[in-house]
C-alpha positions in Angstrom: 0.0 0.0 0.0 1.1 3.5 -0.6 -0.5 6.9 -0.2 -0.2 10.1 -2.2 -1.1 13.4 -0.4 -3.3 15.3 -2.8 -3.8 18.3 -0.5 -7.4 17.7 0.5 -7.1 13.9 0.8 -4.7 11.0 0.8 -5.2 8.7 -2.2 -4.2 5.1 -1.3 -3.3 2.4 -3.7 -3.5 -1.1 -2.4 -2.0 -4.2 -4.2 -1.9 -7.8 -3.1 -0.8 -11.2 -4.3 -3.1 -13.9 -3.1 -4.9 -12.0 -0.3 -8.2 -10.4 -1.1 -8.1 -6.8 -0.1 -11.1 -5.1 -1.8 -13.3 -5.9 1.2 -11.1 -3.7 3.4 -11.0 -1.0 0.8 -14.8 -1.1 0.7 -14.9 -0.8 4.5 -13.0 2.5 4.2 -15.2 3.8 1.3 -13.1 2.6 -1.6 -13.2 -0.3 -3.9 -11.7 -2.2 -6.7 -10.6 -5.6 -7.7 -9.8 -8.4 -5.2 -6.0 -7.8 -5.5 -5.9 -4.2 -6.7 -8.0 -1.5 -4.9 -8.0 2.1 -4.0 -9.3 4.3 -1.2 -9.3 8.1 -0.5 -9.0 9.0 3.2 -9.1 12.4 4.9 -5.8 12.4 6.7 -2.7 10.3 7.7 -4.4 9.1 10.9 -7.1 7.4 8.7 -4.3 6.1 6.4 -2.7 4.5 9.4 -6.0 2.9 10.4 -6.3 1.4 6.9 -2.7 0.1 7.2 -3.6 -1.5 10.6 -6.7 -3.1 9.1 -4.6 -4.6 6.2 -1.9 -5.8 8.6 -4.5 -7.5 10.7 -5.7 -9.5 7.7 -2.3 -11.0 7.1 
């Protein structure tokens, strides 16, 4: 996962090999394919919450 600060939001790109991640993206208001999804979050705290959710899935 990586994030790009767009000024008003953080755009997150999530990629995976084998682990389905679009369910977590959906939980955070994003979406996409099972192994390639995206999310926009308001700030870096929310970005870290997303990272924690993904790490918990591992």
